[in-house]
N, C-alpha and C positions, 0 to 999 in steps of 0.2 A: 194776283199780282203784282200786275204794273200798277196799278194805284196805290197798292200797299207801298210799292216801293218810291213812286212819288213822294206820298205823303211822311215817308222816311227820310228824302231827300229834306223835304221842308222843314226837317225838327220839330212835327208835331207828335202828337200820341195817338195810335190807330183807335185804339181800347175808348177813350175821350170821345173821338170822331165818330165811333161806331151810337154815340148817345144823343148826338148834332149831326145830324147827315147833311144839315144844311151848310154847314162847313167845308165837306169835304172838298167840294170842288176847287174852291179858292187856295187849299194849302196843294192841292194834287197839281193847280198850274202854276203854283209857287216852284215845287219840286222839278215839274217840266223846263223851266226857264232855269234853275239848276243845271238841270244835266244838258240842254242847249250850251252853257257857257262852259260846261266843262268838254263839251265834246268839240267845240270850238278852241277851247285852251289845247288841248291833243293834236289838231290840226296845227294848228299856229305853232305849237313846239318841235313836229314833225318836220316842217317849213324853214323854222331857225335852225334847228341843226343839221339838216340838209345844206343850209346855205352856209352857215358859219362855221360849222367844224366839218362838213365833207365826208358826214358819215353816210355809211352803208343805208339803204331804206328800211331794210329788217331793224337794226338798232334804232334808226330815228323814230320809226314807230314806236317801239318799246320805250325809247325814251318820251316820246310823246304821249302814251299813253299813260304814264307814271305823272307826267306834268298835268295832266286833265285831272287825273286821280288827286291831285296836290290841290288845282285847283275847286273841284268838286268839294274838297274835306274843309278848305278856308272858307268856302261860299256857306257850307250848311253851318260852318260855326259862327259865321257873322250874322246869319238868321237868328240862330239860336241866342245868340245872346241879346239880341234885340227883347226886352221886355220892358213891360208899361212900367211908366213913371206916375208920380202924382199928379203932373202937370203937362200941358201938350209942349212946354218950352224944355221943362226936362227932358220929354221924349227926343225932342230934337237933338237936343245936347248931345244925348248919350249917343243918336244914333249917327252924329258928324263923324266919329272915327272912324264907324265902321263902311260909311260911303267913303270914306277918302279912299279907304285901303280896295274897295272896290272899283272906285274909280282908278287907280294905280294899277290893279289887274287889268280891268278891261283896256287900258293904253297899251300895257304889256303883250296882251293878249292879239289886238288888232295891230300892233304893227307889221309883224312876220306876213301876216294876212294880207295886208295892203301892198307889202313888197312884192307876194306874190301874183296878186293881180296884175298889178304895174311892172312886170318883171320885164317886159319885152322894150317900153321904154326906158327902163333901168340900166337894162344892158348897154344901150346905147349913149345912155351917158354917160356909162363907167368908161368906155372907148376915149370919149371923149377927154376926159379926166386924168388919163393911165396918159394920151399924146401930150398933152397941155404939160404934165407933172415931167413927163421925159426930157422934153426940150427944154424947160426951166432947169433942169439938173444939169443936164449936158453943160449949158452953156456957163452955168457958174463954175462946174468943175475946169471948165477950159481956161476961165478967166482969174481963177482963183491965183494969187502971186505967192501963196504961204508955202506951196508945196516945191518949189524950184532950188531950195537949198538942199534939199535932201541926198543927191548925189555924193556934194562935196561933203555933209555930215557923215555920211556913212564912210568916206576914206579915213576920213580923223578919226571914226572911231577904231578902224580895224589897224591903222598906224598905232595907236594909245592901247590897244588890245595886246597887239606884241610886244610893248614895252612891259606892259604889266603881267605878261607870260614869261619874259626874260629872253625871247627871243628876237628883242629888238633893243634898240638903245646901247649905251657902252658896254662893253665885256670888262668884266673883272680883271682879266690876263692882260688886257689892250691897255692897261691903264698904265703911264711911261714907268710911273714909280715903281708899280708892282713888277713890270718887264724889265726895267735895270737890275731891281734886288734878286728878282729871280735868277737872272742870267748869272750875279756875282754869286747868289746860294751853290748853283751848279758849277762854278767853276771852282770855289773851295772845299765842294763836294767834292770833286776830282781830286785835288791837291791832297786832300785828308786821305782818300784811300790809296792813293800812291806812297805817301807817307806812310801809312800805315803797313802797307806789302814793305817799304824798305827796313822798316823795324822789325819786321818778321824774319825777312831776309836777312840782315847784318845779324841778329842775334844766333841766326842758323850757319853765320859764316859762309852764304852762298854767294856774296856780295860785298861792297862796299870795302873794309879794311880786309876781308876775308878770314877773319879771327870769330870764333864758336865763343857767345857768351856775349855778357852783356860789359863791353870795354867803354871806351871815351866816344867812339865811331856812332854805337849803340846809343848811348845816354844821349849825345847831339841828336839823333833822330827821333829817339821820342820825345825829347821837348820840342823840337819842328812839330811832332803831331802832336803834342797838345797844343800849341801856340794856332794851328793851325784848325783846330777841335775848336778852342773857343772862338775864333773868328768865325767858323760855320755857325756855332751858334748863336752869334751875336746876329750873322747875315738871316739866319732862319729866325728869329726874333722879330728882326726890323721886317722881314717878308711878312711876316703873320700880322705885323701891324698895319704894313701898308695893305695888304688885302683887308684886313677889317675895316681901315677908312674906306678903302672902293666899295666893299661892300655897304657902307652904312651910306657912302653917296649914291650906290644905285639904288637902294633902297629907300631912299629918299626920292631918287627920280622917279622909282615905281609907285609910292605914295602920290605924288604930286600929278603921274600920270595915271593912277587911278582914280585922285579927284576930278582931272581933266576928264577921265573916260567915263566918269558917270556924269559931268555936268554935259558931255556930249551926248552922250547916248540918251540922258533923260530929254534934250533938247529936240533929239533924232525922233527919242516915243514919241513926244509931246505932236510934232506934226503928224508924224504916220498916224498916231492915234485919231488923230480930228480927222484925217484923211477919211481912215476907216470910218468911222463915227458918221463923218458925211454918208459914205456910201451904204451901211449898214443902217441909216435911217431912212435915205432913199431907198432902198430894197424892203425894208417893212413897212413904209407906207407902201410900196406900188405894190406889196403882198395884201395888204389891208383891204387896198382897193376892191378887191374881189369878195371882200366878206360883209357881213351884215353891217356892219358900221358904214363901210364905203358905200352902200347900196342905201342907207339911211343920209347919209349925205346927198348923194345923186339924187335922191327922190326930192330933196331942199333945193338943189338945184334947178330940178324940173319945176318943182312949186314955184321959184322964185320967177321962174322963163314963161311959164305957160299957168294962166289963171282958173281954166277949167279945170285941169288936173287938179290943181290945189283945191279949188272948189269940193272935185270928188273925192279927192283924199279926207277932206276936214268931215262930209258926210257919213263915209266910212268909220272914220274913228268915235264919232260919236254913236253912232248906232251901237258897236259894238261894246263900247262904252257905258252905253244905256243899260243895253241888255244885262251888262254885269250888274249893274246896280237895280237892276228891277226888282229882284226879291226884297232887298232890303227894303228901298223906297215903299214895297206893297205893306210890308209887316209895320212899317214906320205909320202910314196911311190907315192904317186899320187901328193902331193905337192911339190917333189923333182922335179919332169917334168914341161911340160909346161901349162900352164892355159888351164882348160878343159871349154867347153860349159856351164856346169851348172855355173861353178866360174862365167864364164862372165857376163851371164843372172844373175844371183845373185848380183852381184853386180851393174849392170844396175837398178833392181830393187831397191837395196836399197837407191842409188843414186836418182833415180826417188821419193821413199818414204821421203826422207830428202828434197827434194826440195817442196814437197808437204806439208811438216809438215812446212817449212819455208812460203810457201805462205799462209797458214790457219792463222799461228801468225799473219802474216802482215795482212792477212784480218781482225782478232781479234781486234788486235791494234788500226786499221783505226773505227772499230764500237766501242772500246771504246775510242775514239779520239772525233767522234762523239756524243755519249751521255753526254760525261763532257761538250760539246759545247752546247747542248741542255739544259743541267743542270742550265748553267751559264745564258743564253736568259732568261729561265723561271725564276730564282733567281729576275732577273733584271728586270722583268716585276712587278714580285709581288711588289719589293721596289717602283717600282713606282705607283702602287695601293693603297699602303699603306701611300704615300704621299699625293697622290690624296684624301685619304681620311680622313686623317689629316688636311689638308687644307679646306677641306667641314666641319669639324666638328668645325674647329676655326671661320669660318666665320659665321655657324649656330648659335655659342656661343656669339661673337659679337654682331648679327641682336638681340638675345635673352634680353642682357643688355643692347642695345639702347632703345628697347620699354619699359622696366623695367624703366628705367630713364625717360623717357618722360611721362610713366603712373605718374611716381613722381611729375614731374614738373607740371601736370594738376593739381594733387590733392593740390599742396601745392607749389605755386613758391615761395614764402617770404622766402622758406629755401636756394632757391638757389641765390637768391637776396641779403641776410644778408652780 
């Protein structure tokens, strides 16, 4: 069972290998290499997820197994896609993209494994990098002159906002012209109301001349009331005009304050955004320093500083990458040599399958032609039966008409002799 599974991983046909047992060992070895690579991919994916995404071990193992299955599928596809070409040069050109993809997969798989192997050294380097970054950021933030204007800008924004909201700046009723006309209007209103009462009182004879009715004193007071009404109306219109002008001036002040507020707020937001960006950028970098990319950077720093560690890192990368490329390389080397028994049998089987397919197509075409001919014959017979039925029906109609005519002749022969 295991040997059959290895053969399947190598993208080989087990039935063909039954006819050439000498080829079985090579394909089993290739399948075992694919399985080992998939296992390393699963382990590498688990390490990467626990390090980069801080997943629980159970979820990381599950995702790692899925990644290993993906690596297995891709490796099997790469092997199955390598077929013999007419020349060694053509075989090499066809295999190059698959070798490049295998090399890329090998680099991806090997990186988390190497990070795990050198984990203690990387942790130490990460702490050093954190301290250096923190100190540099604190110095830069303390010496940056861009943020000293923030308090002044905030006070200016509050002042302009009060003007825009109507709680600051000049009030309409405080305008000198509006205040003067308002007092004049109130004086005239009081005078008009007193004149109106005097008119009523004079008409009723309760004051003034003491005579009831519209006498000369009444008409004089009515005239005075009308004059005061006119003056009050004029004062009201002047007050409305003054208020309109004051409102316009205040609106212009608000508009100007709104423009200034937008400018001041924009400047304040810009400076504060710069500061937030600086802080967020530093926080993001500091957080990322504990992830996969930060560990890779730390490993690069270690390689630059320690030549022995750099040589060990390179050896591990090459080993895992070569293991990933091994199945494709093995199949390519076979195709650079003479044709194997497995390939001959497979070619004969494919040729036989093609011939069988063509024969089946010919048989299907003959059956279809026979059905078409049978259908045409059935249609002809149906047409003949319909024709005979029409002829018989016509004969019956003629006989019926003949009998009807003979009956009429017997009942009324004179009709036909006229």
